[in-house]
ZAMARGU-4260 file (C-alpha; in steps of 0.2 Angstrom, whole numbers, plus 5000, padded with zeros to 4 digits):
<rodrens>
0) 5067/5016/5039 | 5076/5025/5026 | 5080/5043/5031 | 5087/5056/5019 | 5095/5071/5028
5) 5101/5087/5021 | 5115/5097/5031 | 5127/5092/5044 | 5121/5083/5060 | 5118/5094/5075
10) 5116/5110/5066 | 5101/5121/5064 | 5101/5119/5046 | 5099/5100/5046 | 5082/5095/5037
15) 5073/5078/5035 | 5069/5077/5016 | 5064/5059/5014 | 5056/5046/5025 | 5053/5028/5017
20) 5047/5014/5029 | 5053/4997/5021 | 5055/4979/5025 | 5069/4968/5016 | 5066/4953/5006
25) 5081/4943/5010 | 5094/4936/4997 | 5109/4925/4999 | 5122/4938/5004 | 5112/4954/5005
30) 5093/4960/5005 | 5087/4955/4988 | 5075/4969/4987 | 5068/4982/4999 | 5049/4983/4999
35) 5041/5000/5003 | 5028/4998/5017 | 5010/4997/5011 | 4993/4995/5019 | 4977/4988/5012
40) 4966/5001/5020 | 4976/5016/5012 | 4978/5009/4995 | 4994/5018/4993 | 5012/5016/4998
45) 5019/5033/4993 | 5034/5038/5004 | 5036/5055/5012 | 5048/5065/5001 | 5051/5084/5000
50) 5042/5089/4984 | 5056/5101/4978 | 5070/5088/4981 | 5061/5071/4977 | 5074/5067/4963
55) 5089/5071/4974 | 5082/5061/4988 | 5079/5045/4977 | 5097/5047/4970 | 5104/5047/4988
60) 5094/5032/4993 | 5099/5022/4978 | 5118/5026/4979 | 5127/5010/4984 | 5141/5019/4992
65) 5129/5027/5005 | 5116/5014/5007 | 5122/4996/5010 | 5103/4990/5011 | 5100/4993/4993
70) 5115/4983/4986 | 5103/4970/4980 | 5090/4973/4967 | 5083/4990/4972 | 5068/4997/4980
75) 5050/4993/4976 | 5037/5006/4981 | 5019/4999/4981 | 5003/5005/4974 | 5009/5022/4967
80) 4997/5033/4957 | 5003/5030/4939 | 4999/5048/4935 | 5004/5056/4951 | 5018/5068/4954
85) 5030/5055/4962 | 5029/5044/4946 | 5031/5059/4935 | 5047/5065/4945 | 5054/5047/4944
90) 5051/5045/4925 | 5059/5062/4922 | 5074/5057/4932 | 5076/5040/4923 | 5074/5048/4905
95) 5082/5065/4907 | 5094/5063/4922 | 5112/5058/4922 | 5117/5042/4914 | 5114/5027/4926
100) 5105/5038/4939 | 5089/5028/4939 | 5081/5013/4931 | 5062/5013/4933 | 5050/4999/4930
105) 5031/5000/4933 | 5024/4984/4938 | 5005/4980/4938 | 5001/4974/4956 | 4992/4957/4958
110) 4974/4959/4953 | 4974/4969/4937 | 4960/4982/4934 | 4946/4975/4924 | 4943/4982/4907
115) 4929/4995/4904 | 4919/4982/4894 | 4921/4968/4907 | 4916/4980/4921 | 4901/4987/4912
120) 4895/4968/4909 | 4898/4964/4927 | 4888/4979/4933 | 4874/4976/4922 | 4871/4958/4927
125) 4857/4957/4938 | 4858/4975/4942 | 4839/4978/4942 | 4838/4969/4959 | 4852/4979/4967
130) 4852/4996/4975 | 4864/5007/4984 | 4860/5012/5002 | 4870/5027/5010 | 4864/5030/5028
135) 4863/5048/5034 | 4857/5047/5051 | 4869/5043/5066 | 4860/5028/5071 | 4859/5021/5053
140) 4877/5025/5050 | 4882/5015/5066 | 4871/5000/5061 | 4879/5000/5043 | 4896/5000/5051
145) 4892/4985/5062 | 4885/4976/5047 | 4901/4979/5037 | 4912/4973/5052 | 4901/4957/5054
150) 4902/4954/5035 | 4921/4955/5036 | 4922/4944/5051 | 4912/4930/5042 | 4923/4930/5027
155) 4941/4924/5024 | 4949/4937/5035 | 4938/4931/5049 | 4943/4913/5047 | 4961/4918/5047
160) 4959/4928/5063 | 4964/4945/5056 | 4947/4953/5054 | 4944/4970/5062 | 4933/4964/5075
165) 4947/4952/5081 | 4957/4967/5086 | 4950/4977/5101 | 4960/4992/5098 | 4957/4993/5079
170) 4939/4991/5080 | 4937/5004/5094 | 4947/5016/5083 | 4937/5012/5067 | 4921/5015/5077
175) 4926/5032/5084 | 4935/5038/5068 | 4920/5035/5057 | 4908/5043/5069 | 4919/5059/5070
180) 4923/5060/5052 | 4904/5058/5047 | 4900/5073/5057 | 4912/5084/5047 | 4907/5075/5030
185) 4923/5067/5028 | 4917/5049/5028 | 4904/5039/5017 | 4897/5023/5021 | 4888/5012/5008
190) 4879/4996/5007 | 4874/4986/4991 | 4857/4979/4995 | 4847/4965/4987 | 4829/4967/4995
195) 4834/4968/5013 | 4850/4958/5012 | 4867/4967/5011 | 4879/4960/4998 | 4894/4972/5000
200) 4899/4986/5011 | 4912/5000/5010 | 4919/5014/5021 | 4926/5029/5011 | 4937/5042/5019
205) 4941/5059/5012 | 4934/5076/5008 | 4933/5087/4992 | 4939/5080/4976 | 4945/5063/4982
210) 4940/5048/4993 | 4950/5032/4996 | 4943/5015/5001 | 4947/5012/5019 | 4938/4996/5021
215) 4927/4986/5008 | 4919/4969/5011 | 4907/4957/5002 | 4896/4943/5006 | 4906/4927/5001
220) 4889/4918/4996 | 4887/4932/4983 | 4905/4933/4977 | 4901/4927/4959 | 4890/4942/4957
225) 4905/4954/4960 | 4895/4964/4973 | 4910/4975/4979 | 4915/4982/4961 | 4896/4985/4959
230) 4895/4995/4975 | 4911/5005/4970 | 4903/5009/4953 | 4887/5014/4961 | 4895/5026/4974
235) 4906/5033/4960 | 4890/5037/4950 | 4881/5044/4965 | 4895/5057/4966 | 4903/5058/4949
240) 4914/5074/4953 | 4924/5065/4967 | 4938/5053/4962 | 4940/5036/4971 | 4957/5029/4976
245) 4954/5010/4974 | 4965/4995/4975 | 4970/4988/4957 | 4957/4973/4958 | 4943/4986/4961
250) 4948/5001/4950 | 4939/5000/4934 | 4945/5009/4918 | 4936/5024/4913 | 4927/5025/4930
255) 4937/5039/4937 | 4947/5028/4948 | 4965/5031/4951 | 4977/5018/4942 | 4991/5012/4953
260) 5006/5002/4950 | 5022/4996/4959 | 5037/5006/4955 | 5054/4996/4954 | 5068/5008/4957
265) 5087/5003/4954 | 5103/5010/4949 | 5104/5011/4930 | 5122/5006/4928 | 5126/4987/4929
270) 5137/4982/4943 | 5154/4975/4939 | 5160/4958/4945 | 5173/4967/4956 | 5159/4978/4964
275) 5148/4962/4967 | 5163/4953/4975 | 5167/4968/4986 | 5148/4969/4992 | 5148/4950/4996
280) 5164/4952/5006 | 5157/4967/5016 | 5141/4957/5019 | 5151/4942/5026 | 5161/4953/5037
285) 5145/4962/5044 | 5137/4945/5047 | 5152/4938/5056 | 5153/4953/5068 | 5136/4950/5074
290) 5138/4932/5079 | 5140/4928/5097 | 5157/4923/5103 | 5155/4906/5111 | 5164/4904/5127
295) 5169/4923/5129 | 5151/4929/5130 | 5145/4916/5142 | 5133/4908/5129 | 5134/4889/5129
300) 5132/4880/5113 | 5116/4869/5113 | 5116/4851/5118 | 5114/4838/5104 | 5096/4834/5101
305) 5090/4849/5111 | 5075/4858/5104
</rodrens>
């Protein structure tokens, strides 16, 4: 966790201004890159930053003298809204801030959004045989959620043992969460049907102007018909005033979806050879101080050939 504080410790004025959960991608001497935590069910990896001090927080996190963990190639924030306030703040800092304050690159995540023409072609192919079903009653909603869970468990995630149904706690949470949110009109459940057969299902969370895709699945036997993008387009047409936050492989250009990108943040100035040598020396010292002392710590070296 990267935490950015303002004020001296143990004082009433001390405030937490930034919270960034990350995991390191290791390099030789140092973490090569810090990757911001993302979740497929949220479709956003935006960190928690004080809106008024976001630029100052980013500068503090990237300062090499303060944060040894970012001595490598910088910080990557996943699935950030390209037109959102965080991207606008970082772009302004990179273009108008102090020289070398920030280097910003926008990287398209894997699975680029299809073009508007390709999306329209995919949706029109065989569309006359497909229909959108959004259940309204509690019993129909419960049945639709069970269909979505079973469809996910019969696909690739089920074969690798990471489907929702394989986790007792997560499936219990999902069932209770959707049941409670549907009562307050903060959850939409949709199925794309061909006759009586479901080809794709989706659970959308949100209220007001925006919804995000919490869980979307498809029937693998109908994968060539692109049922999940069709379902997203149909649900968008059903409520055109609401914006859908979708992962890059489902967001269609011109459909009202939010376009996301991975933001690669690094210090703008290039490090000198002397700086790099000093960082390597500090890294070696830190690693040596963490090694157990054979003999004095009571830990015996492993026997030859021992597993």
